[in-house]
C-alpha positions in Angstrom: 119.1 82.7 -44.0 117.3 84.7 -41.0 120.9 84.6 -38.9 124.0 87.0 -39.4 126.6 84.1 -39.3 124.7 82.3 -41.7 124.6 85.1 -44.5 127.9 86.1 -43.6 129.4 82.3 -43.9 127.3 82.3 -47.4 128.4 85.0 -49.3 132.1 84.5 -48.6 131.7 80.2 -49.4 129.7 82.0 -52.4 132.8 84.2 -53.3 135.3 81.5 -53.3 132.5 79.4 -55.1 132.9 80.8 -58.9 131.4 79.1 -61.2 132.1 75.8 -59.6 128.9 73.5 -57.9 131.6 74.6 -54.2 134.8 75.2 -53.6 137.3 73.5 -52.0 138.1 72.2 -48.7 141.8 74.0 -48.5 140.3 77.1 -49.9 139.2 78.2 -46.8 141.1 80.7 -45.0 139.6 81.1 -41.2 141.3 84.2 -41.1 139.1 85.2 -43.0 135.8 84.2 -40.8 137.7 84.5 -37.6 134.6 86.4 -36.1 131.6 83.3 -37.0 134.6 80.8 -36.1 132.4 79.7 -32.5 129.3 79.3 -34.5 130.9 77.1 -37.6 131.8 73.4 -38.1 133.1 71.5 -40.8 131.5 67.5 -41.5 133.2 64.5 -43.2 130.8 62.0 -45.8 132.2 59.1 -44.1 129.5 57.0 -46.1 126.6 57.4 -47.8 124.3 57.2 -43.6 127.4 58.9 -42.1 128.4 61.9 -42.2 130.6 62.8 -38.9 132.3 66.0 -37.5 135.1 67.0 -38.2 135.3 70.2 -36.3 132.6 72.2 -34.5 133.4 75.8 -32.4 133.3 76.8 -28.4 130.5 78.4 -28.9 128.0 76.0 -30.7 129.1 73.1 -28.2 129.0 75.4 -25.0 125.4 75.2 -25.6 124.3 71.9 -26.7 126.4 70.7 -24.0 128.1 68.5 -25.9 131.7 68.2 -28.0 130.5 67.5 -31.2 134.1 66.3 -32.8 133.2 63.3 -34.3 130.0 62.5 -33.4 127.6 61.9 -36.4 125.4 64.9 -37.1 122.4 62.3 -38.2 122.7 60.4 -35.4 121.2 64.1 -32.9 117.6 63.2 -34.9 115.6 61.1 -34.2 114.8 58.2 -37.5 112.2 60.8 -39.3 114.1 64.5 -38.9 116.9 62.4 -39.5 116.0 60.8 -43.2 115.0 63.9 -44.2 118.0 65.7 -42.9 119.8 63.3 -45.1 117.9 64.1 -47.8 118.3 67.7 -48.4 122.0 67.2 -48.0 122.3 64.7 -50.4 121.2 67.5 -52.7 124.4 69.8 -51.3 125.9 68.0 -53.2 124.7 68.4 -55.9 125.4 71.9 -55.5 122.2 72.8 -53.2 122.4 75.2 -50.1 120.5 73.6 -47.1 118.7 75.6 -44.4 117.5 74.2 -41.0 116.0 75.5 -38.0 115.2 72.8 -35.3 115.2 73.6 -31.6 116.9 72.0 -29.1 115.9 71.6 -25.8 116.8 70.0 -21.7 114.8 67.3 -20.0 113.6 70.4 -17.8 111.5 71.9 -20.1 113.7 74.5 -21.6 114.0 74.9 -25.1 115.0 77.1 -27.9 115.0 77.3 -31.8 118.9 77.6 -33.6 119.5 78.3 -38.0 121.6 75.2 -39.1 123.7 76.0 -42.5 125.0 73.9 -44.9 127.2 74.6 -47.5 128.8 71.6 -49.7 132.8 71.8 -50.4 134.9 69.0 -52.3 138.4 67.8 -51.1 141.1 66.0 -52.5 138.8 64.8 -55.2 135.7 67.0 -57.8 132.8 65.6 -55.9 131.1 66.6 -53.0 132.6 65.1 -49.4 132.7 68.1 -47.0 130.6 71.0 -45.7 130.8 74.2 -44.3 128.4 74.9 -41.6 126.8 77.7 -39.0 124.9 76.0 -36.2 123.5 80.3 -34.2 120.4 80.0 -32.0 118.1 82.7 -33.3 118.6 83.5 -30.4 120.1 84.3 -26.9 118.2 83.0 -23.8 119.8 83.3 -20.4 120.4 79.5 -20.0 121.3 79.0 -22.8 125.0 77.3 -22.0 124.2 76.2 -18.5 122.2 72.9 -19.2 122.4 70.0 -22.3 119.6 69.9 -24.9 119.9 66.9 -25.5 116.4 66.5 -27.3 116.6 68.0 -31.9 113.9 68.7 -33.0 113.5 70.1 -36.9 111.4 72.3 -37.0 111.3 74.1 -41.6 113.9 73.4 -44.2 114.7 75.0 -47.3 117.5 74.7 -50.0 118.8 76.9 -52.3 120.2 78.1 -54.9 122.6 79.6 -55.3 121.6 81.4 -58.3 119.1 82.5 -55.2 116.2 80.1 -56.2 114.4 78.5 -53.2 112.4 75.9 -52.7 111.2 75.6 -48.0 109.0 72.3 -47.6 107.3 72.4 -44.0 107.2 69.6 -41.7 103.7 68.4 -41.7 104.0 69.0 -45.5 102.6 66.6 -48.2 105.7 65.9 -49.3 106.7 62.3 -48.8 109.7 61.4 -46.9 111.2 58.4 -48.5 112.4 59.2 -52.0 111.3 58.1 -54.7 112.6 54.8 -56.5 116.3 56.1 -57.6 117.2 54.4 -61.5 120.6 55.8 -63.5 121.3 58.7 -64.3 123.6 61.1 -66.1 124.2 64.4 -64.6 124.3 67.5 -67.1 125.8 71.5 -65.7 123.6 74.4 -67.4 124.3 77.9 -66.7 126.2 77.6 -63.1 122.9 74.8 -61.9 123.0 70.9 -62.6 120.7 68.2 -63.6 120.3 64.7 -63.3 118.7 63.3 -67.0 116.5 59.8 -66.0 116.7 58.1 -70.1 113.1 56.9 -70.6 111.2 59.6 -68.4 109.1 57.9 -66.3 106.4 56.7 -68.6 104.7 52.9 -68.5 102.4 50.2 -71.1 99.0 50.4 -70.5 98.2 46.5 -70.7 94.6 47.8 -70.7 
């Protein structure tokens, strides 16, 4: 995280979290982050393939020229970028924090970069189905807010676990876009980290 809004929101979220995977949605007090509210949002998981904006700050909507409320996050990006974002956010459901760098541009050729932060929240159950986030311009060109930013592209992405371990990846790397075959797994928690354990590993019988 490079932007001050992201850093402040992460610190607040982490202070609420304690030793849990994520704090609860109702623990978020707008008065505690009032200075950053125009750059923050709340997402709701509607289905595995849909993540909808329930709330979005005024500066976010003004910067993009879009009313984000009710919009599906994944539909803001082309299919390849949307798949990567969805895969990263799947890790947020297990306690990771997602940091993205995106570019956004207009049809006239104006463009700028934004930092997108996504923090997991639980709601009525103990599963992660809400997300607190921030979308902050890296720079604020004087034209920002005067044109609609209809073209969005993912530039980089990073997972940060609450213990500070980061796993950065860049667009164009050799990491496959599609996840490997998913098998049944159990969840194991240890020292504030959470793991998926696949029984039997990846071993196979060689018939040669």
